[in-house]
C-alpha positions in Angstrom: -105.7 73.7 -152.2 -104.2 72.3 -155.3 -104.8 74.1 -158.6 -106.5 71.1 -160.0 -109.1 71.1 -157.3 -109.6 74.8 -156.9 -113.0 76.0 -158.1 -112.4 79.1 -160.2 -113.9 82.4 -159.1 -116.6 84.0 -161.2 -114.3 86.1 -163.3 -112.1 83.1 -164.2 -114.8 80.5 -164.3 -114.4 78.3 -167.4 -118.1 77.8 -167.6 -118.6 81.6 -167.7 -115.9 81.9 -170.4 -117.8 79.2 -172.4 -121.0 81.2 -171.9 -119.2 84.3 -173.4 -117.8 82.5 -176.4 -119.3 83.2 -179.8 -121.4 80.7 -181.7 -118.5 79.9 -184.2 -116.1 79.0 -181.4 -118.8 77.0 -179.6 -119.4 75.1 -182.8 -115.7 74.3 -183.2 -115.5 73.2 -179.6 -118.6 71.0 -180.0 -117.1 69.3 -183.1 -113.8 68.7 -181.3 -115.7 67.2 -178.4 -117.6 64.9 -180.7 -114.4 63.9 -182.4 -112.8 62.9 -179.1 -115.9 60.9 -178.1 -116.3 59.0 -181.4 -115.2 55.4 -181.2 -113.6 53.5 -184.1 -116.9 52.0 -185.5 -118.5 55.5 -185.4 -115.6 57.0 -187.2 -115.9 54.4 -190.0 -119.7 55.0 -190.2 -119.1 58.7 -190.5 -116.4 58.3 -193.1 -118.7 56.0 -195.1 -121.5 58.6 -194.8 -119.2 61.4 -196.0 -118.2 59.2 -199.0 -121.8 58.5 -199.8 -122.7 62.2 -199.4 -119.8 63.3 -201.7 -120.7 60.6 -204.3 -124.4 61.6 -204.2 -123.6 65.3 -204.6 -121.3 64.6 -207.5 -123.9 62.4 -209.3 -126.5 65.1 -208.7 -124.2 67.6 -210.3 -123.4 65.4 -213.2 -127.0 64.4 -214.0 -127.9 67.7 -215.7 -124.8 67.4 -217.9 -126.1 64.1 -219.3 -129.5 65.8 -219.9 -127.7 68.7 -221.8 -126.1 66.2 -224.2 -129.5 64.6 -224.8 -131.1 67.9 -225.5 -128.3 69.0 -227.8 -128.5 65.7 -229.7 -132.2 66.1 -230.2 -131.8 69.8 -231.2 -129.1 68.9 -233.8 -130.9 66.0 -235.5 -134.4 67.2 -234.8 -135.3 63.9 -233.3 -133.8 61.4 -230.9 -132.7 58.7 -233.4 -132.7 55.5 -231.5 -132.4 53.1 -234.4 -129.7 54.5 -236.7 -126.1 54.9 -235.8 -124.7 55.0 -232.2 -127.6 55.4 -229.7 -126.0 58.5 -228.2 -129.3 60.1 -227.2 -130.4 56.9 -225.6 -127.1 56.6 -223.8 -127.3 60.2 -222.5 -130.8 59.6 -221.3 -129.8 56.4 -219.5 -126.8 58.2 -217.9 -129.1 61.0 -216.8 -131.5 58.6 -215.1 -128.7 56.5 -213.6 -127.1 59.6 -212.2 -130.3 60.8 -210.6 -131.2 57.4 -209.3 -127.7 56.8 -207.9 -127.7 60.2 -206.2 -131.0 59.4 -204.6 -130.0 55.9 -203.5 -126.7 57.2 -201.9 -128.7 60.0 -200.2 -131.0 57.4 -198.7 -128.0 55.3 -197.5 -126.7 58.3 -195.4 -129.3 58.1 -192.6 -128.5 54.4 -192.1 -124.9 55.2 -191.7 -125.2 58.2 -189.5 -128.1 56.9 -187.4 -125.8 54.6 -185.4 -123.2 57.3 -185.1 -125.7 59.8 -183.8 -126.9 57.3 -181.1 -123.3 56.5 -180.0 -122.2 60.1 -179.8 -125.4 61.3 -178.0 -125.0 58.5 -175.5 -121.3 59.1 -175.1 -121.7 62.8 -174.5 -124.4 62.1 -171.9 -122.2 59.6 -170.2 -119.2 61.9 -170.3 -121.2 64.8 -168.9 -122.7 62.7 -166.1 -119.4 61.2 -165.1 -117.8 64.7 -165.1 -120.7 66.0 -163.0 -120.1 63.3 -160.4 -116.5 64.4 -160.1 -117.1 68.1 -159.8 -116.8 69.6 -156.3 -119.8 70.1 -154.1 -119.3 73.9 -154.3 -120.3 73.7 -158.0 -123.4 71.7 -157.3 -124.5 74.0 -154.5 -124.9 76.8 -157.1 -126.7 74.7 -159.7 -130.3 73.5 -159.7 -130.2 69.8 -160.3 -133.1 70.1 -162.8 -131.1 72.4 -165.0 -128.2 70.0 -165.0 -130.5 67.1 -166.1 -131.9 69.4 -168.9 -128.4 70.2 -170.0 -127.6 66.5 -170.5 -130.8 66.0 -172.4 -130.1 69.0 -174.6 -126.6 67.8 -175.3 -127.9 64.6 -176.8 -130.4 66.5 -179.0 -127.7 69.0 -179.9 -125.4 66.2 -181.0 -128.1 64.8 -183.4 -128.8 68.3 -184.8 -125.1 68.9 -185.4 -124.6 65.6 -187.3 -127.8 66.0 -189.3 -126.9 69.5 -190.2 -123.3 68.6 -191.3 -124.2 65.4 -193.2 -127.6 66.2 -194.5 -127.3 69.9 -195.4 -123.9 71.6 -195.2 -121.6 69.1 -196.7 -123.8 68.0 -199.7 -124.5 71.6 -200.7 -120.8 72.6 -200.6 -119.8 69.6 -202.7 -122.6 70.1 -205.2 -122.0 73.9 -205.6 -118.3 73.2 -206.2 -119.0 70.5 -208.8 -121.5 72.7 -210.6 -119.0 75.6 -210.7 -116.3 73.3 -212.2 -118.7 72.0 -214.8 -119.9 75.4 -215.9 -116.3 76.6 -216.1 -115.3 73.7 -218.3 -118.3 74.6 -220.6 -116.5 77.9 -221.3 -119.1 79.8 -219.2 -117.0 81.4 -216.5 -119.6 84.1 -215.9 -122.2 81.4 -215.0 -119.6 79.7 -212.8 -118.8 83.0 -211.0 -122.6 83.6 -210.6 -123.1 80.3 -208.9 -120.0 80.8 -206.7 -121.1 84.3 -205.8 -124.5 82.9 -204.8 -122.8 80.5 -202.4 -120.5 83.2 -201.1 -123.5 85.5 -200.5 -125.2 82.7 -198.5 -122.0 82.2 -196.5 -121.8 85.9 -195.6 -125.5 85.9 -194.7 -125.2 83.0 -192.4 -122.0 84.4 -190.8 -123.6 87.8 -190.2 -126.8 86.4 -188.7 -125.4 83.4 -186.9 -124.5 85.5 -183.8 -128.1 86.6 -183.4 -129.3 83.1 -184.0 -126.9 81.8 -181.4 -128.1 84.3 -178.9 -131.7 83.4 -179.5 -130.9 79.7 -179.2 -128.9 80.3 -176.0 -131.9 82.1 -174.5 -134.1 79.2 -175.4 -131.7 76.7 -173.8 -131.5 78.8 -170.6 -135.3 79.3 -170.5 -135.9 75.6 -170.9 -133.4 74.8 -168.2 -135.2 77.2 -165.8 -138.5 75.6 -166.4 -137.1 72.2 -166.0 -135.4 73.2 -162.7 -138.7 74.6 -161.3 -140.5 71.3 -162.1 -137.7 69.2 -160.6 -137.4 71.4 -157.5 -141.1 71.3 -156.6 -141.4 67.6 -157.3 -138.3 67.0 -155.2 -140.0 68.9 -152.3 -143.6 67.8 -153.0 -144.4 67.1 -149.4 -143.5 70.6 -148.4 -145.5 72.0 -151.3 -148.6 70.0 -150.2 -148.2 70.9 -146.6 -147.9 74.6 -147.4 -150.9 74.3 -149.8 -148.6 75.9 -152.3 -149.7 74.1 -155.5 -151.0 77.3 -157.0 -147.7 79.1 -156.3 -145.7 76.3 -157.9 -147.9 76.3 -161.0 -147.7 80.1 -161.2 -143.9 79.9 -161.1 -143.9 77.4 -163.9 -146.4 79.4 -165.9 -144.2 82.5 -165.7 -141.1 80.6 -166.7 -143.0 78.9 -169.6 -144.2 82.3 -170.9 -140.7 83.6 -170.9 -139.5 80.4 -172.7 -142.3 80.8 -175.3 -141.1 84.3 -175.9 -137.6 83.1 -176.5 -138.8 80.5 -178.9 -140.8 83.1 -180.8 -137.7 85.3 -181.2 -135.7 82.3 -182.4 -138.3 81.5 -185.0 -138.4 85.1 -186.2 -134.6 85.1 -186.5 -134.8 81.8 -188.5 -137.5 83.3 -190.8 -135.3 86.4 -191.4 -132.5 84.1 -192.5 -134.8 82.1 -194.7 -136.3 85.2 -196.4 -132.8 86.7 -197.0 -131.7 83.3 -198.5 -134.6 83.3 -200.9 -133.8 86.8 -202.0 -130.2 85.8 -202.8 -131.4 82.7 -204.7 -133.9 84.8 -206.8 -131.1 87.2 -207.7 -128.8 84.4 -208.6 -131.5 82.7 -210.8 -132.2 86.0 -212.6 -128.5 86.6 -213.2 -127.9 83.1 -214.5 -130.9 83.2 -216.9 -129.8 86.5 -218.3 -126.2 85.3 -218.8 -127.3 82.0 -220.3 -129.8 83.8 -222.6 -127.1 86.2 -223.8 -124.7 83.3 -224.4 -127.3 81.5 -226.5 -127.9 84.7 -228.5 -124.2 85.1 -229.1 -123.8 81.4 -230.1 -121.4 80.6 -227.3 -124.0 78.3 -225.6 -126.2 75.7 -227.0 -129.8 75.2 -226.2 -128.8 72.2 -224.0 -126.3 74.5 -222.2 -129.1 77.0 -221.6 -131.3 74.3 -220.1 -128.3 73.0 -218.1 -127.5 76.4 -216.6 -131.1 77.0 -215.5 -131.5 73.4 -214.3 -128.5 73.8 -212.1 -129.9 76.9 -210.5 -133.3 75.2 -210.0 -131.5 72.1 -208.7 -129.8 74.3 -206.1 -133.1 75.6 -204.7 -133.7 72.7 -202.3 -130.0 72.2 -201.3 -129.6 75.9 -200.5 -132.8 75.9 -198.5 -131.5 72.9 -196.6 -128.2 74.7 -196.3 -130.0 77.5 -194.5 -131.8 75.1 -192.3 -128.5 73.2 -191.8 -126.6 76.3 -190.7 -129.5 77.2 -188.3 -129.4 73.7 -186.9 -125.7 73.8 -186.6 -125.8 77.0 -184.6 -128.7 75.8 -182.5 -127.2 72.4 -181.9 -124.0 74.0 -180.7 -125.9 76.2 -178.4 -127.7 73.2 -176.9 -124.2 71.7 -176.3 -122.9 74.9 -174.7 -124.0 74.1 -171.1 -122.3 70.7 -171.2 -119.2 72.2 -172.7 -119.1 74.7 -169.8 -119.5 71.8 -167.3 -116.8 69.8 -168.9 -114.4 72.8 -168.6 -114.9 72.9 -164.9 -112.0 71.4 -162.9 -112.8 68.2 -161.1 -111.9 67.1 -157.6 -109.4 64.5 -158.9 -109.3 61.1 -160.7 -112.0 58.7 -159.9 -111.2 55.2 -158.7 -112.4 52.1 -160.6 -114.8 49.8 -159.1 -117.7 50.4 -156.7 -115.5 51.3 -153.8 -112.2 51.7 -155.5 -109.1 49.6 -155.1 -106.2 50.7 -152.9 -103.6 49.6 -155.4 -105.4 51.5 -158.2 -105.4 54.7 -156.1 -101.7 54.3 -155.4 -100.9 53.7 -159.0 -102.9 56.6 -160.2 -101.1 59.1 -157.9 -97.7 57.4 -157.4 -97.3 59.1 -154.0 -96.8 57.8 -150.5 -99.6 60.1 -149.4 -102.1 58.4 -151.6 -101.0 55.0 -150.5 -101.4 56.0 -146.9 -104.9 57.3 -147.6 -105.8 54.0 -149.4 -104.6 51.4 -146.9 -107.1 49.6 -144.7 -105.5 50.1 -141.3 -107.2 52.8 -139.2 -105.6 56.2 -139.8 -104.8 59.0 -137.4 -106.4 62.4 -138.0 -105.2 65.8 -136.9 -106.2 69.5 -137.4 -104.0 72.5 -137.1 -105.5 76.0 -136.9 -108.3 74.9 -139.3 -110.4 77.7 -140.8 -113.4 77.3 -143.1 -115.9 79.7 -144.7 -119.2 79.5 -146.4 -118.9 82.4 -148.8 -118.2 85.5 -146.7 -119.4 83.8 -143.5 -116.7 82.2 -141.2 -117.7 78.7 -140.1 -114.6 77.3 -138.4 -111.9 79.3 -136.8 -108.5 77.9 -135.6 -109.9 74.5 -134.8 -107.2 72.0 -133.6 -107.4 68.3 -132.5 -105.6 65.0 -132.7 -107.2 61.6 -133.1 -105.0 58.6 -132.7 -105.5 55.6 -135.0 -108.5 53.6 -133.8 -109.7 56.3 -131.3 -113.0 58.1 -131.2 -113.4 61.9 -131.4 -116.9 63.4 -130.7 -117.9 66.9 -131.8 -120.8 68.6 -130.0 -122.2 72.1 -129.8 -125.3 74.1 -130.6 -126.8 74.2 -134.1 -124.6 76.2 -136.5 -121.4 75.7 -134.5 -119.7 74.0 -137.5 -119.9 70.3 -136.6 -121.2 69.1 -140.0 -118.8 71.4 -141.9 -115.9 69.9 -140.1 -117.0 66.4 -140.9 -117.4 67.4 -144.6 -114.0 69.0 -144.7 -112.5 65.6 -143.7 -114.3 64.0 -146.7 -113.2 66.9 -148.9 -116.8 67.8 -149.6 -115.7 71.3 -148.4 -112.3 72.8 -148.9 -110.5 74.5 -146.0 -109.5 78.1 -146.2 -106.5 78.1 -143.9 -104.8 75.6 -141.7 -104.0 71.9 -142.1 -106.2 68.8 -141.9 -103.9 65.8 -141.7 -104.6 62.1 -142.4 -101.8 59.9 -141.1 -99.6 63.0 -141.1 -100.4 63.9 -144.8 -102.3 67.0 -145.7 -105.8 66.0 -146.9 -105.6 68.8 -149.5 -102.8 66.8 -151.2 -104.7 63.5 -151.3 -107.1 62.5 -154.1 -110.6 62.8 -152.6 -111.5 59.3 -154.0 -108.6 57.7 -152.1 -109.8 59.3 -148.9 -113.5 58.4 -149.3 -112.8 54.8 -150.3 -111.8 54.0 -146.7 -114.6 56.0 -145.1 -118.0 54.9 -143.8 -120.2 58.0 -143.7 -123.7 58.3 -142.2 -125.4 61.7 -142.5 -128.4 63.0 -140.5 -130.5 63.1 -143.7 -129.8 59.6 -145.0 -129.6 59.6 -148.8 -131.3 56.6 -150.4 -131.8 55.8 -154.1 -135.1 54.7 -155.6 -134.1 51.0 -155.4 -134.4 48.1 -153.0 -133.2 48.1 -149.4 -130.5 45.6 -150.4 -129.3 47.7 -153.3 -129.1 50.8 -151.1 -127.1 48.9 -148.5 -124.7 47.5 -151.1 -124.4 50.9 -153.0 -120.8 52.0 -153.4 -119.5 49.0 -151.6 -117.4 46.1 -152.9 -119.5 43.2 -154.3 -121.1 41.4 -151.3 -123.2 38.3 -150.8 -126.9 38.5 -149.8 -125.9 37.0 -146.5 -123.4 39.8 -145.8 -126.0 42.5 -146.8 -128.5 40.9 -144.5 -126.0 40.6 -141.6 -125.2 44.4 -142.0 -128.9 45.1 -142.0 -129.5 43.1 -138.8 -126.5 44.8 -137.1 -128.1 48.2 -137.9 -131.3 47.2 -136.2 -133.4 46.5 -139.3 -134.3 42.9 -138.5 -137.8 43.6 -137.3 -138.5 45.9 -140.3 -137.3 43.3 -142.8 -139.4 40.6 -141.2 -142.5 42.8 -141.5 -142.0 43.4 -145.2 -143.3 40.8 -147.6 -140.3 41.3 -149.9 -137.7 41.8 -147.1 -134.5 43.3 -148.4 -135.9 43.4 -151.9 -138.5 46.0 -150.9 -138.2 49.2 -152.9 -137.8 52.3 -150.8 -139.3 54.9 -153.2 -137.9 58.2 -154.3 -135.3 59.4 -151.8 -136.4 56.5 -149.6 -139.7 58.2 -148.7 -141.5 54.9 -148.2 -139.4 54.4 -145.1 -139.5 56.5 -141.9 -136.6 58.8 -141.1 -135.2 56.4 -138.5 -135.4 53.5 -140.9 -133.6 55.5 -143.6 -130.8 56.2 -141.0 -130.5 52.5 -140.2 -130.2 51.6 -143.9 -127.4 54.2 -144.1 -125.7 52.7 -141.0 -126.0 49.2 -142.6 -124.3 50.6 -145.7 -121.4 51.9 -143.6 -121.1 48.6 -141.7 -120.9 46.6 -144.9 -118.2 48.9 -146.2 -115.8 47.8 -143.3 -114.3 51.2 -143.1 -111.1 52.2 -141.5 -112.5 55.7 -140.8 -116.1 56.1 -139.6 -117.8 59.5 -139.8 -121.2 59.9 -138.2 -123.1 63.2 -138.6 -126.1 62.9 -136.2 -126.4 59.4 -137.5 -129.1 58.3 -135.0 -130.9 61.6 -134.4 -134.2 60.1 -135.7 -134.1 57.0 -133.5 -135.7 56.6 -130.1 -133.4 56.3 -127.1 -133.7 52.5 -126.8 -133.2 51.8 -130.5 -130.3 54.4 -130.6 -128.5 52.7 -127.7 -128.9 49.3 -129.3 -127.8 50.4 -132.8 -124.8 52.4 -131.5 -123.6 49.4 -129.4 -123.8 47.2 -132.5 -122.1 49.8 -134.6 -119.2 50.2 -132.2 -118.8 46.4 -132.1 -118.9 46.0 -135.9 -116.4 48.9 -136.4 -114.2 48.0 -133.5 -110.7 49.3 -134.1 -111.5 51.9 -136.8 -111.0 55.6 -136.3 -114.3 57.3 -135.6 -115.3 61.0 -135.8 -118.9 61.7 -134.8 -121.1 64.7 -134.3 -124.3 64.6 -132.1 -126.7 66.8 -130.2 -127.6 64.1 -127.7 -124.6 63.9 -125.4 -125.4 60.4 -124.2 -124.4 59.1 -127.7 -120.9 60.5 -127.4 -120.1 59.8 -123.7 -117.9 56.9 -124.6 -115.6 59.0 -126.9 -111.9 59.2 -126.2 -112.1 63.0 -126.6 -115.0 65.4 -127.0 -114.7 68.8 -128.7 -117.3 71.4 -127.8 -117.7 73.9 -130.6 -119.3 77.3 -130.2 -119.6 79.7 -133.1 -116.9 77.8 -135.0 -114.3 77.8 -132.2 -113.3 75.1 -129.7 -114.9 76.1 -126.4 -114.0 73.0 -124.5 -112.3 69.7 -124.9 -111.8 66.5 -122.9 -113.4 63.3 -121.9 -117.0 63.0 -120.8 -116.1 62.9 -117.1 -113.6 65.7 -117.4 -116.0 68.0 -119.1 -118.7 67.3 -116.5 -116.2 68.1 -113.8 -115.3 71.4 -115.5 -118.9 72.6 -115.2 -118.9 74.5 -118.5 -121.1 74.4 -121.6 -120.9 70.6 -121.9 -121.9 70.1 -118.3 -124.8 72.5 -118.6 -126.1 70.8 -121.7 -125.8 67.4 -120.1 -127.8 68.5 -117.1 -130.5 70.1 -119.3 -130.8 66.9 -121.4 -130.9 64.8 -118.3 -133.8 66.8 -116.9 -135.8 66.6 -120.1 -135.1 62.9 -120.6 -138.1 60.6 -119.9 -138.0 58.8 -116.6 
């Protein structure tokens, strides 16, 4: 197995490493991800927003300076003389109002600039996460509840918005404003006041740094608890028929109630942690205010600071109340938003199967160009391939599934795989599709090891029909066309008729436009299988893989559909698994699997003559068949 496609073990799992990372490193990784996903218009919007934020903060810092000059002018003359001499007081007042108004206008412009950026980035991270999930190996998905993955994508969008709001609405404005205020106070020959303001900012930074880890842990617990609740809901709704038949609605509700209680407790701990940070921030602010008032009062007493300067110093401290409070909220949102992005970051760190092909079914030239190898070109061409196995071994965890399986299928030939349940038939078929990775041995497609071929280049030439036919909540026509090259309505209808759906379509008022419902549950099992067969026929595959593809059909319909399928896919290489031996009697070679090993092999007649497991199963099925 190539390193790119190997799923890491638990000790080296990138997702586990992401889960162990601290809040600061997750925040950095989140910001790097958003930077990579931002398109040019979004970058310009964010740059304009940063400029507006900086200008707004600078004006907010300069406004009290104009007020100081106004107060000093009034204090010196005893009145604001607006008629005699230069209207300095009037000018100072106008500058004060202009600075305040300009600061507020620029602050209101920020949401208009960042709103579009938030939507673009939230949508991009959702699309990137979804595309990556589709390229992850099945081994990853087998360990993940689908509901938790959906919740992770939803949290990622919300986390993106929280990050941008925290940075542009809280953190950046306060940092700029504190820096400007410190510079202004220093230029007023009041270095002690400037140091007091800077120490206040530093104390807040230390506070947030020390408490961010606990906040990150609480936020992570909330995300995980929410994902568990979402997974429970999705799991029970997905298997609603089983829940109803088992009369298990109370059990399902109890599971969700327990998960919801745990989630509520996580939220309570998060809110307590946020409150602790807020209370500590208030204490720092009160200490800074008391210090600045004392220093300013002493400076006025000593004559080094005017009355306007005293008002200026205290006004600055008061002016910082709301920004510092928003800074606390911003840091909390920054940490929480990063934690909400953590699950998607872990998923994006997972190695994928390989590059995806463009287009619904991929293009052979694209596959060859992407890999640049003769093997990929062989896997992509439309002529029927040969298929071989050499000492093939496969495991599910610690349980062996296939052991030393070997076979050869010539191009255009048919190989049938039979055997009792659990003998490894489906696992072998999924190994051909690289839905499962082999442990030892070789599986060769046209003489090239399948492990060296991009999975997409293999699957683009395969028509696959599973026992449990997977259908989307869409129309019959959309399900037949899904994943196939663009096809006309006539071609879709022809494939449906070949699969034995003609009578069904005639009985439906909307015909091929009929919606099949969630997972196709508005259709019977046999109808779903025939829709999947029509999908495979429309694909015009060079390799046809059938896994109990007609197990839900009656004997007459099965015979008719299989005859049509063989005619429609004449010349393509076929590998099929079945329990009913009558379905595979025409195969060029039949493998009989027993406990993962090849017990017998040969043609139908040769196996009957051998009198082994195949012959006994044939006789048993013949006796139980209706007359």
